[in-house]
C-alpha positions as CSV (number, residue, x, y, z in Angstrom):
1,M,56.1,-58.3,19.9
2,G,58.3,-55.8,21.4
3,C,57.6,-53.9,17.9
4,T,54.0,-54.2,18.3
5,K,53.9,-53.0,21.8
6,K,56.3,-49.9,21.0
7,M,53.6,-49.1,18.3
8,E,50.7,-49.4,20.5
9,M,52.5,-47.2,23.0
10,K,53.0,-44.5,20.3
11,K,49.4,-44.5,19.2
12,L,48.3,-44.0,23.0
13,W,50.8,-41.3,23.3
14,L,49.5,-39.7,20.3
15,I,46.1,-39.9,21.3
16,E,46.8,-38.5,24.8
17,L,48.8,-35.7,23.0
18,I,45.7,-35.1,20.7
19,V,43.4,-35.1,23.6
20,V,45.9,-32.7,25.6
21,M,45.9,-30.4,22.6
22,L,42.0,-30.4,22.3
23,I,41.7,-29.6,25.9
24,V,44.2,-26.8,25.9
25,A,42.4,-25.4,22.7
26,I,39.1,-25.4,24.4
27,T,40.2,-23.9,27.6
28,S,43.0,-21.5,26.5
29,P,42.3,-17.8,25.9
30,T,42.5,-16.7,22.2
31,I,46.0,-16.5,21.0
32,V,46.6,-13.2,19.3
33,E,49.4,-12.8,16.5
34,V,51.6,-9.7,17.3
35,G,50.4,-6.8,15.6
36,K,46.8,-7.9,15.0
37,A,43.7,-7.6,17.0
38,A,41.1,-10.0,18.0
39,N,37.7,-8.8,16.8
40,A,34.5,-10.2,17.4
41,T,30.8,-8.6,17.2
42,D,27.3,-9.8,18.5
43,T,24.0,-7.9,18.7
44,V,21.6,-7.5,21.6
45,S,17.8,-7.1,20.7
46,V,16.2,-4.6,23.0
47,T,12.5,-4.3,23.2
48,F,10.5,-1.9,25.3
49,T,7.1,-0.1,25.6
50,P,7.0,3.8,25.8
51,S,5.0,4.8,28.9
52,G,2.9,7.8,28.9
53,N,-0.5,8.7,27.8
54,L,-1.9,11.5,25.3
55,T,-5.3,12.5,26.5
56,I,-7.5,15.7,25.9
57,D,-10.5,16.9,27.6
58,V,-12.6,19.8,26.9
59,G,-15.0,21.9,28.8
60,P,-17.8,23.1,28.4
61,V,-18.6,20.2,25.7
62,G,-21.0,22.6,23.9
63,W,-22.2,25.8,22.9
64,A,-25.5,26.9,21.8
65,A,-25.1,30.0,19.4
66,G,-29.0,30.6,19.4
67,S,-31.0,31.7,16.2
68,L,-29.0,33.4,13.7
69,Y,-30.5,35.3,10.5
70,A,-28.8,35.7,7.2
71,S,-25.2,37.5,7.6
72,E,-25.3,37.5,11.5
73,S,-22.6,36.1,13.8
74,A,-22.4,34.9,17.2
75,S,-19.3,34.3,19.3
76,T,-18.1,33.3,22.7
77,T,-15.2,34.8,24.6
78,P,-11.7,33.5,23.7
79,T,-11.8,31.8,27.0
80,Y,-15.1,30.1,26.8
81,F,-13.6,26.5,26.3
82,T,-10.7,25.0,28.0
83,A,-8.6,22.2,26.5
84,Y,-7.0,20.2,29.4
85,N,-3.8,18.1,28.9
86,N,-4.5,15.3,31.5
87,G,-2.1,13.1,29.9
88,T,1.7,12.3,30.5
89,V,3.0,13.5,27.1
90,T,3.4,17.0,25.9
91,W,1.3,17.9,22.9
92,A,3.5,18.9,20.1
93,T,0.4,20.3,18.3
94,L,-3.1,20.9,19.4
95,Y,-5.3,21.0,16.2
96,I,-8.8,22.4,15.8
97,K,-11.3,22.0,13.0
98,A,-15.1,22.4,12.3
99,A,-17.4,20.0,10.4
100,T,-20.2,20.8,8.0
101,A,-23.7,20.7,9.4
102,S,-26.5,18.6,8.2
103,D,-28.1,21.2,5.8
104,M,-25.4,23.9,5.6
105,T,-21.9,23.7,4.3
106,L,-18.8,25.1,6.2
107,V,-16.8,27.0,3.8
108,A,-13.3,29.0,4.1
109,S,-15.0,32.1,2.4
110,F,-18.4,32.5,1.2
111,T,-18.9,31.7,-2.6
112,G,-22.2,33.4,-3.3
113,S,-24.1,30.2,-3.1
114,A,-26.7,30.0,-0.3
115,D,-26.6,27.8,2.9
116,E,-23.1,28.5,3.9
117,F,-21.4,29.3,7.3
118,M,-17.9,29.8,8.4
119,M,-16.5,28.8,12.0
120,Y,-13.6,30.7,13.7
121,V,-11.4,30.1,16.5
122,N,-9.7,32.4,18.8
123,G,-7.2,31.3,21.5
124,T,-5.3,32.9,24.3
125,G,-2.1,31.0,23.4
126,T,0.7,32.0,21.3
127,D,-0.4,30.4,18.0
128,I,-3.8,31.9,17.5
129,T,-4.8,35.2,19.1
130,T,-7.3,36.7,16.4
131,W,-10.4,35.1,15.0
132,T,-9.0,32.5,12.5
133,E,-11.0,30.3,10.0
134,I,-11.4,26.6,10.9
135,H,-12.8,24.7,7.7
136,T,-9.4,22.7,7.7
137,N,-7.0,21.8,10.8
138,Q,-5.6,24.7,12.3
139,T,-2.7,24.9,14.9
140,L,-4.5,26.0,18.0
141,E,-1.2,25.8,20.1
142,T,2.0,23.9,20.2
143,A,4.2,22.4,23.0
144,V,1.4,22.0,25.5
145,T,2.9,20.2,28.6
146,P,1.1,17.7,30.7
147,T,-1.2,19.4,33.4
148,S,-1.4,22.7,31.1
149,T,-4.5,24.0,29.6
150,E,-5.5,26.0,26.3
151,T,-8.2,28.5,26.4
152,F,-10.1,29.3,23.2
153,G,-13.6,30.6,21.9
154,L,-15.5,29.9,18.8
155,K,-17.4,32.2,16.3
156,I,-19.9,31.4,13.8
157,T,-21.1,33.7,10.7
158,M,-23.9,32.8,8.5
159,D,-24.1,33.4,4.7
160,S,-26.3,36.2,3.3
161,A,-28.7,33.8,1.8
162,F,-30.6,30.8,2.8
163,T,-32.8,28.4,0.8
164,D,-34.9,27.4,3.5
165,D,-36.1,28.1,7.1
166,W,-33.8,25.2,8.2
167,S,-34.2,23.4,11.4
168,L,-31.6,23.2,14.4
169,Q,-28.2,22.6,12.9
170,T,-25.0,21.3,14.5
171,S,-21.4,21.7,13.5
172,V,-19.0,19.3,15.5
173,V,-15.6,21.1,16.4
174,S,-12.9,18.5,16.7
175,L,-9.5,19.0,18.7
176,T,-6.9,16.7,18.0
177,A,-3.7,16.6,20.1
178,V,-0.4,15.1,18.4
179,D,2.8,14.3,20.1
C-alpha cells in the first residue's frame, strides 16, 4: 500500500505541476530569446463617409437670342451668366457644353451643309477669356472654391443656309462641376 500511495502522490504532484505550468504560461508575458524580437501584426478596418457636397447653380437660367437669319450671330456679355459654387467642395474643373437643337445641328465648324449652328462661350476667369467653341466639353474654369462664382457669356452663330423657315429652336448648354 505504501507504494501505491506514493504513486498516487506523485501523480497528484505531476498534475499540480502541469496546472501551475499552464497558469504561468497563460498569465506570463511573452518570453523573448536573447537577440530575437517578438513580432506580431494585426489590422484595423476603418470605414468613413466623406462629408461635403458638390453643387452648382446658374443664373439666369436662359437667354433668348432672338430671330437670327443665315450667317448672323447674337451674343451676351461675358458676365451675363453666373455659375455659383454653393457646395462645400472645390470644383476641380467646371465644364461647359452645348447640344444640338431639334431641327439644326451644332457643329465645331461649318461643313457647307445647311441648318448648322455654332455655340461659343466667353468667361472672365483664367481658362477661357475669348469666344471659344463648345460643341464638346470645354473647361470653363478650374479650382473654383466654395462660395465662389464664375461668370460667362454665350454666343450663337448661324450657318449661311437654311433648308426651311424653322420654328423656335432650343439648344441646351450644360455646366458640369467635377471635384
